C-alpha positions in Angstrom: 131.5 -82.3 86.3 129.7 -79.8 84.9 131.1 -78.0 81.2 129.4 -74.6 80.2 130.3 -75.4 77.1 128.2 -72.4 75.1 130.9 -69.8 77.0 133.8 -72.5 76.6 132.9 -71.7 72.7 132.4 -68.4 73.3 130.8 -68.2 69.3 128.2 -65.5 68.8 125.1 -66.4 67.8 126.7 -70.3 68.3 124.5 -72.4 71.1 126.4 -76.5 71.4 122.1 -78.0 71.1 124.1 -82.0 71.7 127.2 -83.8 72.7 127.7 -87.2 72.7 132.0 -87.8 74.7 133.8 -91.7 72.7 136.0 -92.8 74.3 138.6 -90.2 74.1 137.3 -87.5 71.8 134.3 -85.0 72.2 131.5 -84.4 69.6 129.7 -80.9 70.0 126.5 -80.2 67.8 126.0 -76.4 67.1 123.1 -74.6 66.0 123.2 -71.0 65.4 120.4 -68.9 67.3 120.7 -66.0 64.6 117.6 -67.4 62.1 117.8 -65.0 58.4 120.5 -64.0 56.6 120.6 -61.2 53.9 120.5 -62.5 50.2 124.0 -60.7 48.8 122.4 -60.5 45.4 119.3 -58.6 45.5 119.2 -58.2 50.0 116.1 -59.9 50.2 116.1 -61.2 53.9 116.1 -64.7 54.1 114.1 -67.0 56.7 113.2 -70.4 54.9 116.3 -73.0 54.9 116.0 -75.1 52.2 118.9 -77.6 53.8 121.4 -78.2 56.0 124.2 -80.1 56.2 127.5 -80.2 59.1 130.9 -80.4 59.1 132.8 -82.1 60.9 135.7 -79.1 62.5 138.4 -80.3 64.8 139.2 -78.0 67.2 141.0 -77.2 70.2 140.7 -80.0 73.2 139.1 -79.8 76.4 140.6 -81.7 79.5 143.3 -84.1 77.3 140.0 -85.4 75.2 139.9 -84.4 71.3 137.4 -82.3 70.2 135.4 -81.7 66.6 132.7 -79.6 66.6 129.4 -80.3 64.2 129.6 -77.4 62.5 125.5 -77.1 60.8 126.1 -75.6 56.8 122.2 -74.4 55.9 121.2 -73.5 52.5 118.5 -70.2 52.1 116.7 -70.3 48.5 115.9 -67.1 47.3 112.6 -65.9 46.1 113.8 -62.9 44.4 116.5 -63.8 43.2 115.9 -67.2 42.7 119.2 -68.4 44.0 120.4 -70.9 46.4 122.8 -68.6 49.3 124.5 -70.8 52.2 125.7 -68.6 55.0 128.7 -67.6 55.7 130.1 -69.1 59.4 134.4 -68.4 60.2 134.4 -72.0 61.5 133.5 -72.6 58.2 136.4 -71.4 57.0 138.3 -74.6 59.1 140.3 -77.4 57.7 137.4 -79.3 57.5 137.7 -83.5 58.4 
């Protein structure tokens, strides 16, 4: 059975880059499609990622299987104001596992 996870999740600027099914659990690894963010301090456009961490977030079940999203949390460094900025993504507001 073919499932288009991008359509199923329907999250803006997000794509599923990998999935893994282990027994009755599905893990979906996400990637953000926007490549830049704006520094909230000096409004400089940032395009160089300093590091990426992944948060594991429980989602609604699909076809009777538990679903976990591996959500990237990117950190950018602003050369102008010398601050580290993490991009904001609404899934990160959910409870992390």
